[in-house]
TORKOL-4160 file (C-alpha; in steps of 0.2 Angstrom, whole numbers, padded with zeros to 4 digits, m for minus):
314
<pt num="1" X="m0126" Y="0104" Z="0086"/>
<pt num="2" X="m0115" Y="0087" Z="0082"/>
<pt num="3" X="m0126" Y="0074" Z="0073"/>
<pt num="4" X="m0118" Y="0056" Z="0069"/>
<pt num="5" X="m0127" Y="0045" Z="0059"/>
<pt num="6" X="m0121" Y="0024" Z="0064"/>
<pt num="7" X="m0126" Y="0014" Z="0048"/>
<pt num="8" X="m0135" Y="m0003" Z="0049"/>
<pt num="9" X="m0125" Y="m0020" Z="0047"/>
<pt num="10" X="m0125" Y="m0036" Z="0042"/>
<pt num="11" X="m0117" Y="m0046" Z="0056"/>
<pt num="12" X="m0111" Y="m0064" Z="0056"/>
<pt num="13" X="m0107" Y="m0060" Z="0037"/>
<pt num="14" X="m0111" Y="m0078" Z="0031"/>
<pt num="15" X="m0096" Y="m0087" Z="0033"/>
<pt num="16" X="m0090" Y="m0077" Z="0047"/>
<pt num="17" X="m0098" Y="m0080" Z="0065"/>
<pt num="18" X="m0095" Y="m0068" Z="0074"/>
<pt num="19" X="m0081" Y="m0063" Z="0066"/>
<pt num="20" X="m0086" Y="m0053" Z="0048"/>
<pt num="21" X="m0097" Y="m0039" Z="0048"/>
<pt num="22" X="m0104" Y="m0027" Z="0032"/>
<pt num="23" X="m0111" Y="m0008" Z="0033"/>
<pt num="24" X="m0125" Y="m0007" Z="0024"/>
<pt num="25" X="m0130" Y="0011" Z="0013"/>
<pt num="26" X="m0149" Y="0008" Z="0003"/>
<pt num="27" X="m0145" Y="0015" Z="m0015"/>
<pt num="28" X="m0161" Y="0028" Z="m0014"/>
<pt num="29" X="m0149" Y="0038" Z="0000"/>
<pt num="30" X="m0162" Y="0034" Z="0016"/>
<pt num="31" X="m0152" Y="0034" Z="0031"/>
<pt num="32" X="m0154" Y="0016" Z="0038"/>
<pt num="33" X="m0146" Y="0017" Z="0054"/>
<pt num="34" X="m0147" Y="0026" Z="0071"/>
<pt num="35" X="m0143" Y="0045" Z="0073"/>
<pt num="36" X="m0138" Y="0055" Z="0088"/>
<pt num="37" X="m0137" Y="0072" Z="0092"/>
<pt num="38" X="m0127" Y="0080" Z="0105"/>
<pt num="39" X="m0124" Y="0098" Z="0111"/>
<pt num="40" X="m0121" Y="0107" Z="0126"/>
<pt num="41" X="m0136" Y="0111" Z="0138"/>
<pt num="42" X="m0136" Y="0118" Z="0158"/>
<pt num="43" X="m0138" Y="0101" Z="0163"/>
<pt num="44" X="m0136" Y="0081" Z="0156"/>
<pt num="45" X="m0151" Y="0080" Z="0147"/>
<pt num="46" X="m0159" Y="0065" Z="0138"/>
<pt num="47" X="m0174" Y="0060" Z="0126"/>
<pt num="48" X="m0179" Y="0047" Z="0112"/>
<pt num="49" X="m0187" Y="0051" Z="0097"/>
<pt num="50" X="m0191" Y="0042" Z="0081"/>
<pt num="51" X="m0199" Y="0027" Z="0072"/>
<pt num="52" X="m0194" Y="0016" Z="0084"/>
<pt num="53" X="m0192" Y="0026" Z="0100"/>
<pt num="54" X="m0208" Y="0018" Z="0108"/>
<pt num="55" X="m0201" Y="0001" Z="0107"/>
<pt num="56" X="m0188" Y="0007" Z="0120"/>
<pt num="57" X="m0188" Y="0008" Z="0139"/>
<pt num="58" X="m0198" Y="0025" Z="0143"/>
<pt num="59" X="m0186" Y="0027" Z="0159"/>
<pt num="60" X="m0169" Y="0035" Z="0152"/>
<pt num="61" X="m0159" Y="0025" Z="0165"/>
<pt num="62" X="m0164" Y="0009" Z="0157"/>
<pt num="63" X="m0158" Y="0019" Z="0138"/>
<pt num="64" X="m0142" Y="0010" Z="0132"/>
<pt num="65" X="m0137" Y="0027" Z="0124"/>
<pt num="66" X="m0141" Y="0036" Z="0141"/>
<pt num="67" X="m0131" Y="0021" Z="0149"/>
<pt num="68" X="m0117" Y="0026" Z="0136"/>
<pt num="69" X="m0119" Y="0044" Z="0141"/>
<pt num="70" X="m0118" Y="0041" Z="0161"/>
<pt num="71" X="m0101" Y="0029" Z="0156"/>
<pt num="72" X="m0092" Y="0042" Z="0147"/>
<pt num="73" X="m0095" Y="0057" Z="0158"/>
<pt num="74" X="m0089" Y="0046" Z="0173"/>
<pt num="75" X="m0075" Y="0034" Z="0165"/>
<pt num="76" X="m0069" Y="0043" Z="0151"/>
<pt num="77" X="m0072" Y="0063" Z="0149"/>
<pt num="78" X="m0072" Y="0069" Z="0166"/>
<pt num="79" X="m0072" Y="0086" Z="0163"/>
<pt num="80" X="m0085" Y="0086" Z="0148"/>
<pt num="81" X="m0098" Y="0099" Z="0150"/>
<pt num="82" X="m0116" Y="0095" Z="0153"/>
<pt num="83" X="m0124" Y="0092" Z="0137"/>
<pt num="84" X="m0142" Y="0086" Z="0129"/>
<pt num="85" X="m0142" Y="0070" Z="0120"/>
<pt num="86" X="m0156" Y="0066" Z="0109"/>
<pt num="87" X="m0154" Y="0046" Z="0101"/>
<pt num="88" X="m0165" Y="0045" Z="0087"/>
<pt num="89" X="m0170" Y="0028" Z="0084"/>
<pt num="90" X="m0174" Y="0023" Z="0065"/>
<pt num="91" X="m0169" Y="0004" Z="0065"/>
<pt num="92" X="m0181" Y="m0009" Z="0073"/>
<pt num="93" X="m0175" Y="m0018" Z="0089"/>
<pt num="94" X="m0173" Y="m0037" Z="0085"/>
<pt num="95" X="m0169" Y="m0037" Z="0069"/>
<pt num="96" X="m0154" Y="m0043" Z="0063"/>
<pt num="97" X="m0147" Y="m0028" Z="0058"/>
<pt num="98" X="m0137" Y="m0022" Z="0072"/>
<pt num="99" X="m0150" Y="m0011" Z="0080"/>
<pt num="100" X="m0141" Y="m0010" Z="0097"/>
<pt num="101" X="m0123" Y="m0007" Z="0090"/>
<pt num="102" X="m0131" Y="0008" Z="0078"/>
<pt num="103" X="m0134" Y="0014" Z="0096"/>
<pt num="104" X="m0121" Y="0013" Z="0106"/>
<pt num="105" X="m0109" Y="0018" Z="0091"/>
<pt num="106" X="m0118" Y="0033" Z="0087"/>
<pt num="107" X="m0118" Y="0039" Z="0104"/>
<pt num="108" X="m0100" Y="0036" Z="0108"/>
<pt num="109" X="m0095" Y="0043" Z="0091"/>
<pt num="110" X="m0105" Y="0058" Z="0094"/>
<pt num="111" X="m0097" Y="0062" Z="0111"/>
<pt num="112" X="m0081" Y="0058" Z="0107"/>
<pt num="113" X="m0082" Y="0071" Z="0093"/>
<pt num="114" X="m0089" Y="0083" Z="0108"/>
<pt num="115" X="m0076" Y="0081" Z="0122"/>
<pt num="116" X="m0061" Y="0075" Z="0111"/>
<pt num="117" X="m0054" Y="0062" Z="0124"/>
<pt num="118" X="m0038" Y="0054" Z="0116"/>
<pt num="119" X="m0044" Y="0038" Z="0113"/>
<pt num="120" X="m0037" Y="0026" Z="0100"/>
<pt num="121" X="m0049" Y="0017" Z="0088"/>
<pt num="122" X="m0045" Y="0001" Z="0099"/>
<pt num="123" X="m0049" Y="0008" Z="0114"/>
<pt num="124" X="m0067" Y="0017" Z="0106"/>
<pt num="125" X="m0071" Y="0000" Z="0096"/>
<pt num="126" X="m0070" Y="m0009" Z="0114"/>
<pt num="127" X="m0081" Y="0003" Z="0125"/>
<pt num="128" X="m0093" Y="0002" Z="0112"/>
<pt num="129" X="m0092" Y="m0017" Z="0111"/>
<pt num="130" X="m0094" Y="m0018" Z="0131"/>
<pt num="131" X="m0110" Y="m0009" Z="0129"/>
<pt num="132" X="m0117" Y="m0016" Z="0114"/>
<pt num="133" X="m0115" Y="m0033" Z="0123"/>
<pt num="134" X="m0127" Y="m0029" Z="0137"/>
<pt num="135" X="m0140" Y="m0030" Z="0126"/>
<pt num="136" X="m0136" Y="m0046" Z="0113"/>
<pt num="137" X="m0129" Y="m0055" Z="0129"/>
<pt num="138" X="m0113" Y="m0058" Z="0121"/>
<pt num="139" X="m0097" Y="m0048" Z="0117"/>
<pt num="140" X="m0093" Y="m0047" Z="0099"/>
<pt num="141" X="m0089" Y="m0035" Z="0087"/>
<pt num="142" X="m0095" Y="m0039" Z="0070"/>
<pt num="143" X="m0109" Y="m0027" Z="0071"/>
<pt num="144" X="m0097" Y="m0014" Z="0080"/>
<pt num="145" X="m0084" Y="m0012" Z="0069"/>
<pt num="146" X="m0092" Y="m0011" Z="0052"/>
<pt num="147" X="m0104" Y="0000" Z="0059"/>
<pt num="148" X="m0090" Y="0011" Z="0065"/>
<pt num="149" X="m0078" Y="0010" Z="0053"/>
<pt num="150" X="m0090" Y="0005" Z="0036"/>
<pt num="151" X="m0087" Y="m0008" Z="0022"/>
<pt num="152" X="m0083" Y="m0027" Z="0025"/>
<pt num="153" X="m0072" Y="m0030" Z="0041"/>
<pt num="154" X="m0064" Y="m0045" Z="0049"/>
<pt num="155" X="m0065" Y="m0041" Z="0067"/>
<pt num="156" X="m0062" Y="m0052" Z="0084"/>
<pt num="157" X="m0050" Y="m0049" Z="0097"/>
<pt num="158" X="m0035" Y="m0057" Z="0089"/>
<pt num="159" X="m0036" Y="m0044" Z="0074"/>
<pt num="160" X="m0023" Y="m0030" Z="0076"/>
<pt num="161" X="m0033" Y="m0015" Z="0080"/>
<pt num="162" X="m0049" Y="m0027" Z="0082"/>
<pt num="163" X="m0053" Y="m0024" Z="0063"/>
<pt num="164" X="m0044" Y="m0028" Z="0045"/>
<pt num="165" X="m0056" Y="m0021" Z="0030"/>
<pt num="166" X="m0059" Y="m0032" Z="0015"/>
<pt num="167" X="m0060" Y="m0027" Z="m0001"/>
<pt num="168" X="m0076" Y="m0032" Z="m0013"/>
<pt num="169" X="m0084" Y="m0032" Z="m0028"/>
<pt num="170" X="m0091" Y="m0016" Z="m0028"/>
<pt num="171" X="m0102" Y="m0021" Z="m0043"/>
<pt num="172" X="m0113" Y="m0032" Z="m0030"/>
<pt num="173" X="m0130" Y="m0028" Z="m0024"/>
<pt num="174" X="m0138" Y="m0033" Z="m0006"/>
<pt num="175" X="m0154" Y="m0034" Z="m0003"/>
<pt num="176" X="m0159" Y="m0033" Z="0014"/>
<pt num="177" X="m0177" Y="m0037" Z="0018"/>
<pt num="178" X="m0184" Y="m0037" Z="0038"/>
<pt num="179" X="m0199" Y="m0045" Z="0038"/>
<pt num="180" X="m0210" Y="m0035" Z="0053"/>
<pt num="181" X="m0206" Y="m0046" Z="0068"/>
<pt num="182" X="m0193" Y="m0047" Z="0079"/>
<pt num="183" X="m0183" Y="m0058" Z="0085"/>
<pt num="184" X="m0171" Y="m0058" Z="0103"/>
<pt num="185" X="m0154" Y="m0061" Z="0100"/>
<pt num="186" X="m0151" Y="m0072" Z="0116"/>
<pt num="187" X="m0166" Y="m0083" Z="0109"/>
<pt num="188" X="m0157" Y="m0086" Z="0093"/>
<pt num="189" X="m0139" Y="m0088" Z="0101"/>
<pt num="190" X="m0150" Y="m0101" Z="0112"/>
<pt num="191" X="m0154" Y="m0113" Z="0099"/>
<pt num="192" X="m0136" Y="m0115" Z="0093"/>
<pt num="193" X="m0127" Y="m0131" Z="0098"/>
<pt num="194" X="m0113" Y="m0128" Z="0113"/>
<pt num="195" X="m0100" Y="m0135" Z="0102"/>
<pt num="196" X="m0099" Y="m0142" Z="0086"/>
<pt num="197" X="m0087" Y="m0157" Z="0079"/>
<pt num="198" X="m0069" Y="m0155" Z="0074"/>
<pt num="199" X="m0074" Y="m0158" Z="0054"/>
<pt num="200" X="m0086" Y="m0142" Z="0056"/>
<pt num="201" X="m0074" Y="m0133" Z="0065"/>
<pt num="202" X="m0060" Y="m0136" Z="0051"/>
<pt num="203" X="m0072" Y="m0132" Z="0039"/>
<pt num="204" X="m0076" Y="m0117" Z="0045"/>
<pt num="205" X="m0059" Y="m0111" Z="0047"/>
<pt num="206" X="m0054" Y="m0115" Z="0030"/>
<pt num="207" X="m0069" Y="m0107" Z="0022"/>
<pt num="208" X="m0065" Y="m0091" Z="0033"/>
<pt num="209" X="m0048" Y="m0090" Z="0029"/>
<pt num="210" X="m0050" Y="m0094" Z="0010"/>
<pt num="211" X="m0065" Y="m0082" Z="0009"/>
<pt num="212" X="m0054" Y="m0069" Z="0016"/>
<pt num="213" X="m0037" Y="m0072" Z="0006"/>
<pt num="214" X="m0050" Y="m0074" Z="m0012"/>
<pt num="215" X="m0056" Y="m0056" Z="m0007"/>
<pt num="216" X="m0040" Y="m0050" Z="m0003"/>
<pt num="217" X="m0035" Y="m0056" Z="m0020"/>
<pt num="218" X="m0049" Y="m0047" Z="m0029"/>
<pt num="219" X="m0054" Y="m0066" Z="m0035"/>
<pt num="220" X="m0073" Y="m0061" Z="m0029"/>
<pt num="221" X="m0082" Y="m0074" Z="m0037"/>
<pt num="222" X="m0071" Y="m0088" Z="m0032"/>
<pt num="223" X="m0077" Y="m0082" Z="m0014"/>
<pt num="224" X="m0093" Y="m0080" Z="m0017"/>
<pt num="225" X="m0094" Y="m0098" Z="m0020"/>
<pt num="226" X="m0088" Y="m0103" Z="m0004"/>
<pt num="227" X="m0101" Y="m0093" Z="0006"/>
<pt num="228" X="m0111" Y="m0104" Z="0014"/>
<pt num="229" X="m0116" Y="m0102" Z="0033"/>
<pt num="230" X="m0117" Y="m0120" Z="0041"/>
<pt num="231" X="m0113" Y="m0114" Z="0059"/>
<pt num="232" X="m0127" Y="m0103" Z="0063"/>
<pt num="233" X="m0142" Y="m0104" Z="0049"/>
<pt num="234" X="m0147" Y="m0124" Z="0050"/>
<pt num="235" X="m0153" Y="m0119" Z="0069"/>
<pt num="236" X="m0158" Y="m0101" Z="0068"/>
<pt num="237" X="m0168" Y="m0105" Z="0050"/>
<pt num="238" X="m0183" Y="m0112" Z="0058"/>
<pt num="239" X="m0187" Y="m0097" Z="0069"/>
<pt num="240" X="m0188" Y="m0084" Z="0055"/>
<pt num="241" X="m0207" Y="m0088" Z="0046"/>
<pt num="242" X="m0203" Y="m0087" Z="0027"/>
<pt num="243" X="m0183" Y="m0092" Z="0027"/>
<pt num="244" X="m0184" Y="m0109" Z="0020"/>
<pt num="245" X="m0197" Y="m0102" Z="0007"/>
<pt num="246" X="m0185" Y="m0087" Z="0002"/>
<pt num="247" X="m0169" Y="m0098" Z="0002"/>
<pt num="248" X="m0178" Y="m0108" Z="m0012"/>
<pt num="249" X="m0185" Y="m0095" Z="m0022"/>
<pt num="250" X="m0173" Y="m0081" Z="m0024"/>
<pt num="251" X="m0159" Y="m0089" Z="m0033"/>
<pt num="252" X="m0172" Y="m0093" Z="m0046"/>
<pt num="253" X="m0173" Y="m0075" Z="m0048"/>
<pt num="254" X="m0154" Y="m0070" Z="m0046"/>
<pt num="255" X="m0149" Y="m0070" Z="m0031"/>
<pt num="256" X="m0131" Y="m0078" Z="m0027"/>
<pt num="257" X="m0133" Y="m0078" Z="m0008"/>
<pt num="258" X="m0147" Y="m0078" Z="0002"/>
<pt num="259" X="m0143" Y="m0078" Z="0021"/>
<pt num="260" X="m0147" Y="m0072" Z="0037"/>
<pt num="261" X="m0143" Y="m0054" Z="0044"/>
<pt num="262" X="m0136" Y="m0056" Z="0061"/>
<pt num="263" X="m0146" Y="m0066" Z="0071"/>
<pt num="264" X="m0161" Y="m0062" Z="0060"/>
<pt num="265" X="m0174" Y="m0061" Z="0059"/>
<pt num="266" X="m0169" Y="m0050" Z="0043"/>
<pt num="267" X="m0160" Y="m0058" Z="0028"/>
<pt num="268" X="m0149" Y="m0051" Z="0014"/>
<pt num="269" X="m0146" Y="m0059" Z="m0004"/>
<pt num="270" X="m0130" Y="m0054" Z="m0014"/>
<pt num="271" X="m0134" Y="m0050" Z="m0033"/>
<pt num="272" X="m0122" Y="m0046" Z="m0047"/>
<pt num="273" X="m0135" Y="m0034" Z="m0055"/>
<pt num="274" X="m0148" Y="m0022" Z="m0052"/>
<pt num="275" X="m0161" Y="m0030" Z="m0061"/>
<pt num="276" X="m0159" Y="m0047" Z="m0050"/>
<pt num="277" X="m0161" Y="m0037" Z="m0034"/>
<pt num="278" X="m0177" Y="m0029" Z="m0041"/>
<pt num="279" X="m0183" Y="m0045" Z="m0044"/>
<pt num="280" X="m0177" Y="m0051" Z="m0028"/>
<pt num="281" X="m0185" Y="m0037" Z="m0018"/>
<pt num="282" X="m0201" Y="m0037" Z="m0026"/>
<pt num="283" X="m0202" Y="m0055" Z="m0022"/>
<pt num="284" X="m0199" Y="m0052" Z="m0003"/>
<pt num="285" X="m0211" Y="m0040" Z="m0002"/>
<pt num="286" X="m0225" Y="m0050" Z="m0009"/>
<pt num="287" X="m0219" Y="m0067" Z="0002"/>
<pt num="288" X="m0208" Y="m0062" Z="0016"/>
<pt num="289" X="m0213" Y="m0045" Z="0024"/>
<pt num="290" X="m0227" Y="m0040" Z="0033"/>
<pt num="291" X="m0236" Y="m0023" Z="0035"/>
<pt num="292" X="m0221" Y="m0019" Z="0049"/>
<pt num="293" X="m0205" Y="m0023" Z="0040"/>
<pt num="294" X="m0196" Y="m0016" Z="0025"/>
<pt num="295" X="m0184" Y="m0019" Z="0010"/>
<pt num="296" X="m0167" Y="m0011" Z="0003"/>
<pt num="297" X="m0157" Y="m0013" Z="m0012"/>
<pt num="298" X="m0141" Y="m0009" Z="m0004"/>
<pt num="299" X="m0123" Y="m0006" Z="m0007"/>
<pt num="300" X="m0110" Y="m0007" Z="0005"/>
<pt num="301" X="m0107" Y="0008" Z="0016"/>
<pt num="302" X="m0089" Y="0012" Z="0015"/>
<pt num="303" X="m0091" Y="0027" Z="0027"/>
<pt num="304" X="m0097" Y="0021" Z="0040"/>
<pt num="305" X="m0102" Y="0031" Z="0056"/>
<pt num="306" X="m0101" Y="0051" Z="0051"/>
<pt num="307" X="m0107" Y="0068" Z="0054"/>
<pt num="308" X="m0122" Y="0073" Z="0044"/>
<pt num="309" X="m0133" Y="0088" Z="0042"/>
<pt num="310" X="m0151" Y="0090" Z="0049"/>
<pt num="311" X="m0154" Y="0092" Z="0032"/>
<pt num="312" X="m0149" Y="0073" Z="0026"/>
<pt num="313" X="m0162" Y="0062" Z="0018"/>
<pt num="314" X="m0173" Y="0051" Z="0030"/>
């Protein structure tokens, strides 16, 4: 059996709307992401298990992972033998943590390892982006690419091979807090303006380009000072109950940044010390998260999607 794990990710990484994404690895070893199991079978079979399986359509034909299997067989690996594919759904839907990207990336990565087609990295990323776009309503890479490759990725159509890895300060901690309610990505996109002013577009370009160059130069504190989201956050924060309070309270506890993960409602902080991260997590657990939510103190997941053993930590 092949078991592939795909980590959760932060899309729209603050300064990089639709262009920057980061993969997450909880420091306690928790696998924060989806797992897909593939093995040979007499005929194609599909099932969905895991803590969030009941939030997905009950019919296989409506499941994104099953659709990936059908497409892969019909268009990529025509001679692939029958398989049993099991999606272990471990991320909540509409969480802002790249849930649909996790399912797509884990599925295609598992099938790619099983069938060994001659797909380039770029071709596989393009295939993944096509299917993730079916759920999110737009075709973009900022969850797909870090989920697949790991780390912090600058990613877009114009980027060579769709991905350029950026160095990060390995001392930073990231607190990801899912409040326990879903926010539909299409709804989050609908509140965005159809266009932005020339002033705002120039500032966005300056901020993103400067951030990337500073990160490449290991001038991490200067890059961190540039991390403001003036493209999406002003319009989306009103959809996320408690976000404004967290944005005000957490810097006093040591958060260097408080921003929205993807389309929300998960928020993330950047902290320079574990103590600050623990204080932020304690506040979030008391004031931001309901009984269905969770939080994790994370580093960036530099491995990306990979094969795991069935005994891996849940």
